[in-house]
C-alpha positions in Angstrom: 23.1 11.6 -6.1 24.9 9.7 -8.8 24.2 9.0 -12.7 23.6 5.3 -11.6 21.4 5.9 -9.2 19.1 8.0 -11.6 19.6 5.5 -14.3 18.5 2.8 -11.8 15.3 5.0 -10.9 14.4 5.9 -15.0 14.5 1.9 -15.8 12.1 1.1 -13.4 9.9 4.2 -14.1 10.2 3.0 -18.0 9.6 -0.6 -16.9 6.5 0.4 -15.0 4.9 2.6 -18.1 5.5 -0.6 -20.6 3.6 -2.7 -18.6 0.8 -0.9 -17.7 -1.3 -0.7 -21.2 -0.9 -4.5 -21.8 -1.9 -5.5 -18.0 -4.9 -3.0 -17.8 -6.2 -4.4 -21.0 -5.8 -8.3 -19.2 -7.6 -7.0 -16.5 -10.1 -5.5 -18.1 -11.2 -8.6 -20.1 -11.1 -10.4 -16.5 -13.4 -8.0 -15.2 -15.6 -8.0 -18.3 -15.9 -11.5 -18.1 -14.1 -12.0 -22.1 -12.2 -14.5 -22.6 -8.4 -14.2 -22.1 -5.4 -16.9 -22.5 -6.0 -18.3 -19.0 -9.7 -19.1 -20.1 -9.7 -22.8 -20.9 -7.9 -23.4 -17.5 -9.4 -21.2 -15.0 -12.8 -21.4 -16.4 -14.2 -24.5 -15.1 -12.2 -23.6 -11.8 -14.3 -20.2 -11.5 -17.8 -22.1 -12.4 -17.0 -24.8 -9.9 -16.7 -21.8 -7.3 -19.6 -20.2 -8.2 -21.4 -23.7 -8.0 -20.5 -24.4 -4.3 -21.2 -20.8 -3.1 -24.2 -21.0 -4.8 -23.4 -17.5 -6.8 -25.1 -16.7 -9.7 -22.5 -15.0 -12.0 -25.1 -13.3 -13.9 -27.0 -11.5 -10.8 -25.4 -8.3 -10.3 -25.7 -5.9 -6.9 -26.9 -2.5 -5.8 -24.1 -0.8 -3.8 -25.3 -1.2 -0.7 -25.6 -4.7 -1.2 -21.9 -5.1 -2.8 -20.6 -2.8 0.2 -22.8 -5.6 2.9 -20.9 -8.8 1.2 -17.4 -6.9 1.5 -17.8 -6.3 5.1 -19.3 -9.5 5.7 -16.6 -11.2 4.0 -13.6 -9.1 5.8 -15.8 -10.0 9.3 -15.6 -13.7 8.8 -11.5 -13.2 7.9 -11.1 -11.5 10.8 -12.1 -14.5 12.9 -10.9 -17.4 10.8 -7.5 -15.7 11.5 -7.7 -14.6 14.8 -8.9 -17.9 15.9 -6.2 -19.7 14.0 -3.1 -17.4 15.9 -4.8 -18.2 19.3 -5.2 -22.2 18.5 -1.6 -22.5 16.5 0.3 -24.3 19.5 -2.4 -26.9 18.9 -2.6 -26.6 15.1 0.3 -28.7 12.7 3.0 -27.3 10.9 4.5 -25.7 13.9 7.9 -27.3 14.0 9.3 -24.4 16.1 6.3 -25.2 18.9 5.1 -21.8 18.6 2.9 -21.1 21.2 -0.3 -19.2 21.3 -0.5 -15.6 19.9 -1.9 -13.4 22.8 -5.4 -12.3 22.3 -4.5 -8.5 21.9 -1.4 -9.1 19.3 -3.8 -11.5 17.3 -6.4 -9.1 17.6 -3.9 -6.3 16.0 -2.8 -8.9 13.3 -5.9 -9.9 12.2 -7.3 -6.6 11.7 -3.8 -5.6 9.7 -4.3 -8.9 7.4 -7.6 -8.3 6.5 -7.6 -4.8 6.1 -4.3 -5.1 3.7 -2.1 -3.2 6.4 0.0 -6.3 7.0 0.9 -3.9 10.3 3.1 -6.5 12.1 3.6 -5.6 16.2 5.7 -9.0 16.4 9.0 -11.0 15.1 7.7 -13.2 12.8 9.9 -15.8 12.9 9.6 -16.2 16.5 5.7 -15.4 16.6 3.8 -17.5 13.4 3.9 -21.0 12.7 3.9 -22.3 9.7 0.3 -22.7 9.3 -0.2 -19.3 10.6 1.7 -17.9 7.7 0.4 -19.8 4.9 -3.1 -20.3 6.3 -4.1 -17.1 8.0 -1.3 -14.7 6.6 -0.6 -15.7 3.3 -4.1 -16.0 2.4 -5.1 -13.2 3.5 -2.6 -11.3 1.1 -4.5 -12.6 -1.7 -8.0 -11.8 -0.3 -7.3 -8.7 1.1 -5.6 -7.8 -2.1 -8.8 -8.7 -4.1 -11.0 -6.6 -2.3 -9.4 -3.7 -2.6 -9.7 -4.3 -6.2 -13.2 -5.2 -6.4 -13.8 -2.2 -5.0 -12.2 -0.3 -7.6 -13.5 -2.0 -10.3 -17.2 -1.0 -8.5 -16.5 2.2 -8.7 -15.0 2.8 -12.3 -18.3 0.8 -13.2 -19.8 3.9 -11.5 -18.3 6.1 -13.8 -19.1 4.5 -16.8 -22.5 3.1 -16.5 -25.2 4.8 -17.2 -28.9 5.1 -16.0 -27.9 2.1 -13.7 -28.6 0.8 -10.4 -25.8 -1.8 -9.8 -22.1 -1.8 -10.0 -21.2 -5.2 -9.9 -21.1 -8.6 -8.1 -18.8 -8.4 -5.3 -18.5 -12.2 -5.4 -17.9 -12.7 -9.1 -15.3 -9.7 -8.6 -13.5 -11.3 -5.6 -13.5 -14.8 -7.7 -11.8 -13.0 -10.9 -9.3 -11.0 -9.5 -8.0 -14.2 -7.4 -8.1 -16.7 -9.8 -6.9 -14.8 -13.1 -5.0 -12.1 -11.5 -3.3 -12.6 -8.5 -2.7 -16.5 -8.7 -1.1 -17.0 -11.8 1.5 -13.9 -11.4 2.2 -15.1 -8.0 2.7 -18.7 -8.6 5.4 -17.3 -11.7 7.0 -15.2 -9.2 7.3 -17.4 -6.5 9.1 -19.8 -8.4 11.7 -17.1 -9.7 12.1 -16.1 -6.2 13.0 -20.1 -5.3 15.2 -19.7 -8.3 17.0 -16.8 -6.9 17.3 -18.4 -3.5 14.4 -17.6 -1.2 13.4 -20.6 0.7 10.7 -22.5 0.8 9.8 -25.4 2.8 8.2 -27.0 6.0 11.4 -27.9 7.7 12.9 -26.8 10.8 14.5 -23.8 11.5 18.4 -24.7 11.0 21.1 -24.6 13.7 24.6 -23.4 12.5 27.8 -23.0 13.5 29.5 -19.6 12.6 33.3 -18.9 11.8 33.8 -17.9 15.1 32.0 -21.1 16.6 28.9 -19.7 18.2 25.8 -21.3 17.5 23.3 -19.2 15.1 19.7 -20.3 14.4 18.6 -19.9 10.9 14.7 -19.5 10.4 13.4 -20.2 7.1 9.7 -21.8 5.4 7.6 -20.9 2.8 8.8 -17.6 2.2 8.9 -17.7 -1.5 4.8 -18.4 -1.8 4.8 -15.4 0.7 7.2 -13.2 -1.0 5.3 -13.2 -4.3 1.9 -12.2 -2.4 3.2 -9.9 -0.4 4.8 -7.8 -3.2 2.1 -8.4 -6.1 -1.1 -7.6 -3.4 1.0 -4.7 -2.0 0.6 -6.2 1.2 4.0 -5.9 2.7 4.1 -8.3 5.8 7.2 -10.0 5.9 7.9 -13.3 6.5 11.3 -12.2 8.8 11.3 -9.1 11.0 13.7 -7.5 8.5 11.5 -7.7 5.8 12.8 -7.4 2.6 16.1 -6.2 3.8 16.5 -9.9 4.6 18.7 -11.9 2.2 16.1 -14.6 2.5 13.5 -12.0 1.1 15.4 -10.3 -1.0 18.4 -11.8 -2.0 19.9 -9.6 -4.8 19.8 -6.3 -6.9 17.5 -8.8 -9.5 15.0 -9.6 -7.0 14.8 -6.4 -5.6 14.0 -5.1 -9.2 11.4 -7.6 -9.3 9.5 -6.9 -6.1 9.1 -3.0 -6.6 7.7 -3.8 -10.3 5.7 -6.0 -8.6 4.4 -3.3 -5.9 3.6 -0.7 -8.8 2.3 -3.0 -11.5 -1.6 -3.8 -10.2 -2.3 0.0 -8.8 -0.5 1.4 -12.5 -2.5 -0.9 -14.8 -6.1 0.0 -13.2 -5.4 3.6 -14.3 -5.7 2.1 -17.9 -8.4 -0.2 -16.4 -10.4 3.0 -15.9 -9.5 4.4 -19.2 -10.7 1.2 -21.1 -14.4 0.9 -19.4 -14.9 4.5 -19.6 -14.2 4.7 -23.3 -11.1 6.6 -23.4 -7.6 5.7 -22.7 -6.6 9.1 -22.7 -8.4 9.6 -19.4 -6.7 6.5 -17.8 -3.4 8.3 -19.1 -4.2 11.5 -17.4 -4.6 10.0 -13.8 -1.4 7.6 -14.5 0.3 11.5 -15.1 -0.8 13.0 -11.7 0.6 10.0 -10.1 3.9 9.4 -11.9 4.1 13.7 -11.5 3.5 13.2 -7.5 6.1 9.7 -7.8 9.1 11.2 -9.2 8.8 14.2 -7.1 8.8 12.0 -4.0 11.9 9.7 -5.5 14.0 12.8 -6.0 13.1 14.8 -2.8 13.9 11.2 -1.1 17.0 10.3 -2.9 18.1 13.8 -2.3 18.2 13.9 1.1 19.2 10.5 1.7 22.5 11.2 -0.8 23.1 14.7 0.9 24.3 12.4 4.1 23.9 14.1 7.8 25.6 17.6 8.3 26.0 16.7 11.9 28.5 14.2 10.9 31.1 16.4 9.4 33.0 17.8 12.5 33.9 14.4 13.3 35.5 14.0 9.6 33.4 11.3 8.1 33.7 11.3 4.6 29.9 10.5 3.2 31.1 11.8 -0.5 30.2 9.2 -3.2 33.0 7.3 -5.1 33.9 4.4 -6.3 34.5 2.6 -3.0 31.5 4.0 -1.1 27.7 5.1 -1.5 28.5 8.3 0.4 25.6 9.8 1.7 23.6 8.5 5.1 23.5 4.9 4.6 22.9 4.2 8.0 20.0 1.6 8.2 20.3 0.5 4.6 21.9 -2.9 2.8 25.0 -2.4 1.2 23.9 -4.8 -1.8 21.1 -2.2 -2.5 23.0 1.3 -1.8 21.1 4.6 -1.3 19.1 5.1 -4.7 17.5 2.1 -4.2 16.6 2.4 -1.0 15.2 6.0 -1.2 13.5 4.1 -4.6 11.7 1.4 -2.6 10.7 3.7 0.5 8.9 6.1 -2.2 7.2 3.2 -3.6 6.2 1.3 -0.8 4.5 4.7 0.9 3.2 5.5 -2.5 1.3 2.1 -2.7 0.5 0.9 0.6 2.7 -1.7 0.5 5.2 -1.2 3.7 7.7 -3.5 2.8 10.7 -1.8 3.2 14.5 -2.8 2.3 15.9 -0.2 4.5 14.7 0.7 7.9 12.8 4.1 7.6 14.0 4.9 11.0 17.5 5.8 10.1 17.1 8.0 7.2 17.6 11.5 7.7 13.9 13.8 8.9 13.5 15.1 5.2 14.1 11.5 3.7 11.9 10.0 6.7 9.2 12.8 6.1 8.7 11.9 2.7 7.6 8.4 2.8 5.3 10.0 5.5 3.8 12.2 3.3 3.3 9.7 0.5 0.7 7.7 3.1 -0.9 10.8 4.7 -2.2 11.7 1.1 -3.9 8.7 0.7 -1.4 6.4 -0.7 -3.1 7.9 -4.0 0.5 7.6 -6.2 -0.3 4.6 -7.5 -1.6 3.0 -4.6 -2.5 -0.1 -2.9 -4.3 -2.6 -5.2 -7.7 -0.8 -6.1 -7.1 1.7 -2.9 -4.6 4.0 -5.0 -7.3 4.6 -7.8 -10.8 5.0 -5.9 -8.6 7.4 -3.4 -7.3 9.1 -6.9 -10.8 9.5 -7.9 -12.2 11.2 -4.8 -9.7 14.1 -5.2 -10.6 14.1 -8.7 -14.0 14.7 -7.7 -12.8 17.4 -5.7 -10.8 19.1 -8.1 -13.6 19.1 -10.5 -15.7 21.0 -8.0 -13.2 23.2 -7.7 -12.9 23.8 -11.1 -16.6 24.1 -11.8 -16.7 26.7 -8.7 -13.6 28.6 -10.9 -15.7 29.4 -13.9 -19.2 29.0 -12.4 -21.0 26.4 -13.4 -21.9 22.8 -11.9 -18.9 20.5 -12.3 -19.2 17.3 -14.3 -16.4 14.3 -15.2 -16.9 12.2 -17.6 -20.4 13.5 -18.7 -21.6 12.8 -15.2 -23.1 16.0 -13.1 -20.8 16.0 -9.8 -23.7 17.0 -7.5 -23.9 17.6 -3.4 -23.6 14.5 -2.6 -21.2 13.0 -4.9 -18.6 16.1 -3.7 -20.1 15.6 0.4 -19.1 11.5 0.0 -15.9 12.5 -1.5 -14.7 14.7 0.8 -16.2 12.4 4.0 -13.7 10.1 2.9 -11.0 11.8 2.3 -11.3 13.9 5.8 -11.7 10.8 7.8 -8.1 9.8 6.9 -6.8 13.0 8.8 -9.2 12.7 11.4 -7.5 9.3 12.8 -4.0 9.9 11.9 -4.2 13.1 14.0 -6.9 12.4 16.5 -4.7 8.6 17.5 -1.4 10.8 17.6 -2.6 13.6 19.5 -3.8 10.6 22.0 -0.1 8.6 21.9 1.6 12.1 22.4 0.1 12.7 25.5 -0.6 9.7 27.5 1.9 7.5 29.4 0.8 4.6 27.6 1.6 5.9 24.6 5.0 7.6 25.8 6.2 4.7 27.4 7.0 2.5 24.1 9.2 5.7 22.6 13.1 4.8 21.9 13.4 8.3 21.7 12.4 11.8 22.7 12.3 15.1 21.2 10.8 15.5 17.7 11.8 12.4 16.5 10.1 10.2 18.8 6.9 12.2 18.2 7.8 11.5 14.5 7.7 7.7 15.2 4.1 8.1 16.8 2.9 10.2 14.0 4.3 7.2 11.6 2.9 4.5 13.4 -1.0 6.0 13.4 0.1 7.2 9.2 0.7 4.0 8.3 -1.8 1.8 10.3 -4.9 4.6 9.3 -3.1 4.2 5.3 -3.0 0.5 5.7 0.5 0.7 4.5 2.3 -1.3 7.5 5.9 0.2 7.8 6.7 1.9 10.6 9.7 3.6 12.1 11.6 1.2 14.2 12.2 3.0 17.4 8.4 2.8 18.8 7.5 -0.6 20.6 4.1 -1.1 19.3 3.5 -4.6 21.1 1.8 -3.3 23.8 -2.2 -3.7 24.7 -2.3 0.2 23.7 -0.7 0.4 20.8 -2.4 -2.8 19.6 -5.5 -1.7 20.1 -5.6 2.0 18.5 -3.5 0.8 15.8 -6.1 -1.7 14.8 -8.7 0.9 15.0 -6.8 3.2 13.5 -6.6 0.4 10.5 -10.5 -0.7 10.7 -11.3 3.1 10.1 -8.7 3.9 7.1 -10.2 0.6 5.7 -13.5 0.5 6.1 -14.8 4.3 6.8 -13.4 5.1 3.3 -14.8 2.2 1.8 -18.2 3.0 2.8 -19.0 6.3 0.8 -16.4 5.8 -2.2 -18.8 3.2 -3.1 -22.0 5.4 -2.2 -20.3 7.6 -4.7 -20.2 4.9 -7.3 -23.8 3.5 -7.0 -24.9 7.7 -7.3 -22.7 8.0 -10.6 -23.8 4.4 -12.3 -27.0 5.9 -11.8 -26.8 9.1 -13.4 -26.6 9.6 -17.4 -24.3 10.6 -19.7 -24.6 14.1 -20.9 -22.8 15.3 -24.4 -19.4 17.7 -24.0 -20.2 21.4 -24.5 -18.0 24.3 -25.2 -17.7 24.5 -21.4 -16.5 21.0 -20.6 -13.7 21.1 -18.5 -10.8 18.9 -20.2 -9.7 16.2 -18.3 -7.0 14.7 -20.4 -4.5 17.5 -20.3 -1.4 19.3 -18.5 -4.2 21.8 -17.1 -6.2 18.8 -15.3 -3.2 17.5 -14.1 -2.2 20.2 -12.7 -5.2 21.4 -11.3 -5.2 17.7 -9.5 -1.5 17.6 -8.1 -1.8 21.2 -6.6 -5.4 20.2 -5.1 -3.6 16.9 -3.8 -0.8 19.0 -2.4 -2.9 21.8 -1.1 -4.9 19.5 1.1 -1.9 17.5 2.2 0.1 20.7 3.3 -3.0 22.3 4.7 -4.2 19.2 6.8 -0.6 17.8 8.1 1.9 20.8 7.9 1.4 21.4 12.0 1.9 17.8 12.8 4.9 17.6 10.4 6.7 20.9 11.6 6.9 19.9 15.3 8.0 16.6 13.9 10.5 16.0 10.8 11.2 19.5 10.0 12.0 20.8 13.3 14.5 17.8 13.5 15.7 18.5 9.6 16.9 21.9 11.3 18.2 20.7 14.7 20.2 18.6 12.4 21.5 21.3 10.5 22.2 23.5 13.6 24.1 20.5 15.1 21.8 19.7 17.7 20.7 16.2 17.0 23.2 14.5 19.0 
């Protein structure tokens, strides 16, 4: 590890802290229906949307109606995206004459983008037409992100309201999020990316002649517009197969910095939104602190593992020491223009936030360096998390933490003046346990059936890690992958799609049930026995609970994957 690398990590952290409060304040005003800077321009458009869709913006919904609206909207998006892929051969904006996407792949991709996973079992530049990229994938980058944010706002209202039967209006929250939050910043960032050299056109691919005289086809298209919402909405699906390691998606160090800031911006700001809506910004900063501790721990571990290099290469007398002439450490699968620090930071951020974009190949990380991104997802990507999903996932852990705290002192647990009773705790635990059920269940099946093993390019513990990472990523709606697994088969397209569906919707329903139950409760005044939820004790308890639940749940699987691979590497038995 180098001082330069740590300076970059600290600079990123300070920028995220600096934008959290102002952005959180803006989002709070948006979802409260208050006037903002963009109100004169966007308010007429918002009203027109409500008029066309016959939405009464003043009419709120019970949590069950809110949930049904979200499910119906997601199902309609799934059908639309599936049909666009199946008919892309006869649709316009297809200069490369891409054929129709195969049925099982179209099914997998439609589920993937509707659930904000953006898992790609295909090579984008040879599979998807420009129309599919724009009207299909990019549109769902906006809509799936807005859906996640709307759900987080609904849960926040559950904590903030008293004796209420409603938690908001899904259609209003979806519209305001898209119009006032996602679109304006995506337009600005898209123009910035074009300035930095990211393509944005509808031209056919360019045939070029290399210096050696060989022919090369350079893919291009409407990249910048997709790249902006890909990062800002924590979607992660790349226009190119190499994702943000591709120089046309992520040309320079400055675009790399902007991308990782975009990934964390909404997740961090939502903690401030939470604090503002419940009437105490300190509550939001306490949640931010829990996320920050876990983020820094993961970043430091990944950076240390990658900077240490591969001991199996030592007998070959390969110098892995960082110096003015080389990055040192494990540079396999990493871009020289980013180096180890930015690659480790990007890997940690993208798996903290359910984004899935990558600027280095996680399959080429050292065993422990690759394990941390996997653990980040397995914990539910609650470390700032995806747009919305990180906050409501963290709040579910907070409910369990307050339940444990109540058991320790022998009183009914409460949080923000709301009594946490059996129903809320059961729903929270149900949502938390759904993830390991899917991750470990599908991994166990794929690790023994021939259809699961045929896609592996590696045997032993690393091959198992590739399967485990795939179902971890799908269930966690992340979308990144260990590249050694060929997932474009009927078995993986189907089972990974099922994992994505489970990880998104079977977690959302109990979370909304918690929101509805809490909204109906009265707020009780604090007493001498009320557990303080804004100090170090609360932060430490929540962090400890998260790590204990994660450790007890996933350690057996990790021990036969990356952990045993780590010891094999140090014993010299890896190659």
